[in-house]
N, C-alpha and C positions, 0 to 999 in steps of 0.2 A: 504493500500500500504506500502511496505517495501522498503526503499531506500538503495541500496547496495553500500557500500563504498570500495574504494581502498586507503590504507594508504601509502604515499610516505615519508619515513623517520621514523625510529624506535628508535630514541633516546629518551631523557628524555621527551620532549614535545609530541613526538609521542606516548609514553606510556600513557600519560595523555589523549590524544584524543582517543586512543583505548578504554580506560576505559569509556570515555564519550559516545562513540557510543554504547558500551555494555549496558550502563545504560539508553539509550534513546529508548523509544517505537517507532517503525517504522523505526529503523535503524539497519543495519547489516554490520559488517566488514567482507568482503569476502576475501580480499587479502592484502598483505603487501610487500613492497620492501625496501631494504636498502643495502648500499654498504658493510656493515658489516654483514655477514651471521648470526652470533650469535645473533645480535640484532633483525634481522627479525625473526629468529627462536623463540626467546623468545615471541614476539608478537603473532606469529602463534600458539604456544603451549598454551598460556594463554588466547587467545581470539578467538580461533577457526578459524583463518584466514590461507589461503594458501599463501606460500611464492612464489612470482613471480618477474619477472623483471619489471622495470619501463615501458618499451615499451609494455609488455604483459598486464599490468594493463590499460594503456592508450587505448589499442586497444580491450580490453575485452568487449564482449557483455553482460556479466553478472554483469557489474559494471556501476552504474549510475553516481557516483560522486567520486571525489578524494579529499583527505585531504593531503595538502602539508605541511609537517613539517620538511623538509630538511634544511640544512644551507641556510642562506639568499641569498648567491650568486647563488643559484640554483632556487629560487622562480620564477623569471620572465620567464625563459625558460620553466619551467614546466607548468606555467599558460598558456602560449601560446600553448604548445603542447596539453594540456588538452582541451583548447578551440577549437582547430582545430579538436580534436577527438570527439567533441560533448559531453564532460563531464561537469556536474555542478562542480564548483570549490570552495573549502574552503581552504584558504591559511593563514598561520600564518603571522603576521606582521614582518617586512615590506615587501612590494613587491620586493623592491631592495633598495640599499643605494644611487643609482643615480636617481635623479629626471627625467633626460632625459630618462633613461631606463624604469622607471615606466610609463611615458607618452606613450612611444612606446608600452609597454605591454598592457596598457589599450586601446589603439587604436585597437590592435589585438582582444582583448576581445569584444569590441564594434562591430567590423567588423564581428566576428563570432556569435554575439548575444548570447554570453555565460553568464551564471549566475555565478557571482563571489562575494564571501563574504570574508572579511578580519577579521582575528582573534583578535579583541580587546575584549577579554573576560570580562573585568571589567564592560562593559555595561550590562552584563547579571548576575552579582552578585545580588542575591535576595535583599540585603540591598540597594545597589546603585540603583537598579531598583525601589525600593519603594521610594527612595528619588526623583527620576525623576517623579514618579507617584504623589507624594504629590505636587511637583511643578506644574504639569499639572492640578491638582485639585484646584490650587489657594491657597494652605495652607500658602504660604509665600508671596503671591502677586508677583509683578514684581521682577524678580531676579536682584540683584545689584552686589553681590560679591560671589565668589566661592573660597574656600580654599581646597587644595588637599595636603595630606601628604602621601608620598610613600617612604618607607625606607626598604631596604633589610636587612636580619639578618646578612649577611656576604658578603664581596666582592668576585667577581669571580676571577679566576686566571688571571694573566696578559696576558697569552697566549690567553685567550678568549677575553679580552679587545682589543687586537691588531687587531682582525678581526671583532669586533662587530659593527664598525661604530661610536663608541663613545657613551657616556652616553645618550645624547639627542636623538640619533636615536634608541638606543637599549632599554633604560629603560624609559626615560621621554616621549617617544612617546605615551605610554599608557596614561599618564597624559594629554598630549596635546589633545588626542582624548576625554578623559573624560571631560576636560574643555569645549570643544565645545558642548558635549552632555548635560552638566548641565547648561551652559549659554544659550543654545538654539540659539546661534549665533556664527559664526566663529570669532575667534580673529583676529584683524587687525594689532596689533603691539606687539612686545615682547622686554623685557629687561631681560637679563640673566647674572648671575654671577656664577662662578664655581671655586672650589679649590680642591687640593689634600690634604685631611686631614686624610684619612683612611689608605692608602697603597702607599708608595713611588713608588712601582713597577708599579702601575697604571699610575702614572705621567710619568715614564720612557717610558711607552708604548704609550704616547701621549694623554692620556685621563684625565678626572677628576673623582672624586668619591663623590663630595658634590656639591649641586647646589641649587640656589633659582631663581625662574623665575616669572616675572609678565607679564600677558597678558591683553591687553585691546581690546575691540570691538569698532566698529565704533560708537555705541550708548553710549559708555562710561562704559560699564560693565567691571568688573575687576576679574581676576582669579590669585590666588597666588599658586605656586607649591613649595613644599619643598622636596628635594630628598637627600638621602644618601645611599651609598653602605654598611653601617653598622648601625645596631640597636641591641645593646647587649640584648635587652629585647624581641626580636622576630620580626616577619614580620609586620611592622607598616603600616596599610592601613586605612586612615580616610578621610572623606570628610565633608564639611560644606557649606551650601548654605544660604546666608543671602539675604532677600528680603524686600520689602516695608512693609510687614505685620508681618514678623517674621523670624524664623530660622528653618532649618531642617538639621539634621546631621546624619551620620552613623559612629558608633564607631568601634573599632577593634573587631575581632571575636576571641573567646577563645573556648577551647575544651568543657567546660561547663560553666554555669553561677553561679556555686557554689562559695560562699565566706565564709571563716572561720574567726571568730573574737575571740580573746583571749587576755591575758595580754600582748602579744607581738605586738598586733595591728590587722589590717585587712589584710587578704591574699586571693588573687584570683588566678585562673588558669593563667598560662603564655599564651602569644599570640601564635597562630598557627605558625609553624616554617617557611613555605615558600609557594610559589604560588600553589604547587601541592595539598596541603591540604586546604589552605585558599580559593582557587577558584574552588574547585571540582565541586560544583553545578553550578557555572558560566559556566564551560566548557560544562557540559551537557545541560544547558539552551541554549547556543549558537548553539549547534548542532540541538536541537529541533527547534530553530528559523530558521535555515537554511532549514530544511526539510519543515517546515510550509510555508515559503516564496516560496519555489520551487513548492510545491503542489498547492499553490494558484496562482502561476504565478505572484507574486508580486516582486518588486525590493528588492534586498538584502541590508541589513543594519547591520553592517557597510559595505559600498560599496567600490569598488576599488578607487573611487574618494575621499571618506572620508579617505582612507588609504594614498592617495597622499597628502591630506591637512595636515594630521598629520606629514608626512615627511617634508613638506614645513615649518611647524612650527619649527621642529627640525633644519632645515637648517638655518632659521632666528635666532634661539636661539644661534647656534654656532657663527654666524656672530656677533651677539650682544655681546657675551662674549669676543670674540677676539678684537672687536673694542671699547668696553666699552661704548656703547650707545644703545638707543632704535632703533629697526629696524622694518621697515614695512614688513608685511608678504604678499608676492605677490602670489596670487593663479592663 
C-alpha cells in the first residue's frame, strides 16, 4: 500500500517533509498548497507533486493524509478541516499557542475519530531512539536524571520571534517532549530561568534567547534542559540519561567521524549546521512511523494529547520564569 500525501505549506519545514516523504517507502507526495505560488511550484517541480488549493487537497479522493507545515496560527483550523474531511493528519508542533484552542481542536479530532500525529521529530532521531531502547532494555536501571542540551547555531530574526510564541513554546517545546519521552513519566513541576544574552532585539520583541529549566516528576525524577539561540560551534544537540545502574548518552553528530592529529593538536569535523541536516533521518523515520501506525490501526505517537502536554509544560515554564518560583504543571 502507498499512502498518498497532500502537503499544506511549502516553506522551509515543508521542504524538509517533502524530502522525507520522497525518501520513505510506501509514501507518495501527490499535491502541495501554499499561499506563495513560487514556493508551491518549487515543491511541485522537485518532488513531482501537483500544485492545488488547500480546499482541493482536503476534498481530494486521491489523497489519504495531509502534512500540515503552515505557520502555527493556521494549524488548529487545518487539523479540524482535515479531520472532518476524513484525512489522516500529520501536523508540525505546536497545534496552537493557546491551550484552550488546542483542547477544542483535539475535541474535534476525537469526535471525528481522526488519526493525528504531532511532529516532535527528535523522538525519531536514530541516536535518541537507541538511547530510549537501551533504557527499555534495562542498561541503566531505573532512570533518575535526564540532561538535555539544545542550542541553535544562530538566533532567528526578531520578526520571527515576535510571532513564535516565545522560546519555551517555539524551541524548548521539543525538549519538554523529549524529557517526558526519556523519563518515561510526565513532569509534574518546573523551575525556569531565562535571559537575553545573545541578541538585544530578541529582548525588545518580548522574548529570551538563553534558558535553563529543571523539571521534576511526581516520583522525584529530574530533567535539566539547557537552551541557547546561539552556539558558535554548530547545532548542539546532546542528551544524557543517568540511572541506578549507569549512564547512557548521545553525543553531537558530525559530517564524518574522521579526526586528524598533528603538532597543532587534534581536529575533528565541525557539528552539523542546523535541524535540516542534523535531523534528516529523524524526519523520514517519523513519516515511516506515521504510515506504520495508520496501516496497523494503532494510536499515533506523539499524539495530539502529548502535543498538548508539551505546550502545558511551556506555559508553566513561562509562569515560573516570570514569577521566579517552581510551578506545578497542570494537565
